[in-house]
Structures are given as C-alpha cells and as structure tokens.
C-alpha positions, 0 to 999 in steps of 0.5 A: 410538639405538633407545631414543631413537626409542622414547621419541619414539614414546611422548612425541610422540603423548601430547603431541599428544593432550594439547596443541595441534598447530601447523603453521607456528607454535610456539605453537598456540592450537587443537587444530590451528592452521595458520599459512599456506594449507591445502588440502582435497580431497574429493567435492562436496556432494549437491544433491538437496535431501533429504539432505546428503552428501559434502563436503570439510570436515565440522564437527559439534557435540560435544553430540550434537545432530546439527548438522553443517555440510558444505562443498565448493569452492562450497557450504555446507550445514547438515544441521539445522533450525537456521538458518545464521547469518552472522556467527556472533557478535554483530557489526554487520559487513556481509555481502556476497553476490556482489560480482562481479555474480552472482545470489542465490537464496533458495529457488530452484534453483541458477540464480537469474535475477535479482540477488535471486530469491526463491521460495516455495510459500507466501504468505510471501515477505518480511517487513520488521521495523523502526521506520518501515521504509524501502525506497529506490530509488536510482540508482547512476549519478546518485546520486539517489533516485527512490522509496521505500516506508515503513511509518510505525509511530511519530512520523509526520512529516505534520501529520495524524499518519497511520500506515500504508504510504507510497509516494512519490518524494523531492523533486528536488535539483540536476540531478535530473529531475522525479519522478512517481509512476506506475501502469501496466498492460500497460506503459501509463501509467494514473495519474500524480501530479506533483511539484506534486500534480496527478493525471492519469488516462489522461494524463501531463501533467495541467493541473489538480488532477485531470484525467481523459482519458476518461469519468467515472461518479458514483453515481445513486440513485432514490428513490420515493414509496411513500406520502405523506410518505415520507422517504429519507435521503441518505448519504455514498455518494450523489451524484445523487438522483432523487426520483420522485413518480410514485406520488403523482399528487395535487397537494400530496403530499410526499416528504422527503429528509434530508441529513447535517450539512454539518459535516465535509463541506466540498466535498461535492456533492449533485445532487437532481432531482425527477420527476413533480412535478405541479402544485400550487396556490399555497396548497399546500406539496407537492413534495420537501422537503429537510432537514438531520439530520432531518425533525422536529428538523432544518432545511428548506433547499429545496423542489422543486415546480411551483406555479401562481399563478392570481391572478398568471397565473404558473407557478413551476418548480423541479425540480432543485438542486445543494447543496454544503457549505462546512463549516458549511451546505449552499449551493444553488450551482445550480438550475433555478428559473424563472417563466413568464412571467418577472417581475423 
C-alpha cells in the first residue's frame, strides 16, 4: 500500500505538470479547465490612478512585455500602455455598457454624472471616422427621429454636390409633430428654420422666407471725390454706397462707380446715393457715372446728376438709384428721378 501511494505521489504531479487539469470535466482543454462556477476572492484594486495594485485575478503575458491585467469584483485595470480591447477577437458582436441604466464615464473619476460623461484635459474629446458619418437623435417612446448631424465625405445626395457638415431634422412621418431646427441662447429661441424652409429671427413662427423680429443692419460705405474723374469700385461686400461730391464744387465734375458683373449675382441689390451734386447746365455731363466691369471697356448704365435746362425752365433731379441683378444685367428698380415743374 505504501508503494502504491508513493507511486501516486510521483505520477500525479508529473501528469499535472505535463497535461491539462480539469475540474468538473474529464477532458480539459486548457492547463486549467473548470466546468462550473468558480470563485476568486482577494483585495480590491487600487484607484489612485498612478499604479495598479491588488486585485483578485492577475493575468500576465508570457513574453515578458510587462502587459498585465488585474480584476476585482467591480473593476478591470490594464497596467500597460496598450489599449484594452473588447471583444478580443475580430468579431462584429456588440458591446453593451451598463444595460441596467447606470452612467458611463470616459476619462472621468469614478462617479460619471451623465449616461455618457467624457472628460479630457486637452481639446481632443471625440473623433468620428467613417464614410458620410451620421449622428442621429431618436426618441425611444415614439420611435421617431428628431435631428441629425452628418459629415458628407462622398456621394452627397443634394443636387449641388456639397461636401461638409450637415445639421438638420428629418421629415415628419405618420403622427410625428412638425420638426424645426432651432438655435437658442440663455434658453431663449433666437433663430428657427421651419419644415417648409421659412427662417425666423427672434420669432418662432415666421410668415415669410425670412422674418426678422427686430432691427436689421446692412453695410454702408461712403466714397469721396478726391479729384475730378475719381473712380471707386463697388464690391460684393457693399450694399449702400454714398457718393460724396463735396470735394468737387464746380459743376460738371465726375465721379465713376464701377459695379461687378450682374452674371452670377442674381438678386443682388445695390443702393447708390449721391450727395452734394451741385447743379449742372444742360450741356454738361457731370455727376456720378455708374459703369459695369470697368470705365474704359465697360457699359455705363446710369448717371446721378442735377441738371438745369434754362431754355425749358426745367430742373431735373436724380440723386438716388436702387439697382438689382436679374442674373444677366443690372436693372434700376427704384430711383428718385423727377422734374420740376412736372412735364409728362
């Protein structure tokens, strides 16, 4: 009997060292294969953010790289700079975090305040990689979509083929309420875009393509006549041009204004007003001359001037004109041209 147990004491350790060990299974597939529940008890992991210590289960790579993983009852900590990857294989399965309603923190302390709480000491917080990446805002009660962000990086759906960031609301379907794109400050609505495209500033119900509930400012630029035949260029940033002829007191002097081409500027409006025009006799062509493209090679389309016709006992006043592009030419849609006395 003593010889039997002596043989067992020699054979079993050797077999355990050379073969797999199974608990609850007769065909272990690993060095330690447990079929059934197991329990590990040990100290909790440290949470000082400097060094990982303690832990119920300690796993280390065999290549002496220093990569280790420690676990306790509620924490998993990797003690190396390589990322912690879930799932560990090239699978497409989903990963679920806190399915029972808890908060998830990334870079935070151990008490995240929101369903997803991200903290970083640098500007880099979130990066989204993808083809036409989409962030969707969805209501889990009505099963309706209420808004989205999309980065158009290829094959844009819009006819213009724009690339870039789109922010919007999807169309309403079924019993969905009307959806508006809203911008606010201090929890007060400042700008709204309706489903039909109407835009309201300081109003929640615009009644036109653009309704502004408040003041409106447009650019105004004054140009002066430093000398006779001075030329000023009207730019795409201009709206109202005030041509001041005060420096040219002598009647018959000229200031030139050069407008850009009307092509490609359909709807563009310029208001042009002349100050201190003086009075020109009927045989003089002084005043503010308005050209398109250039003075030399362009086309003169209007002249602002006050003229006296002694032979007719007539005075003609013309000091303001509003020009608008139809996409091909500039049209005078308004002016203060009038005669005194009136003659039909």
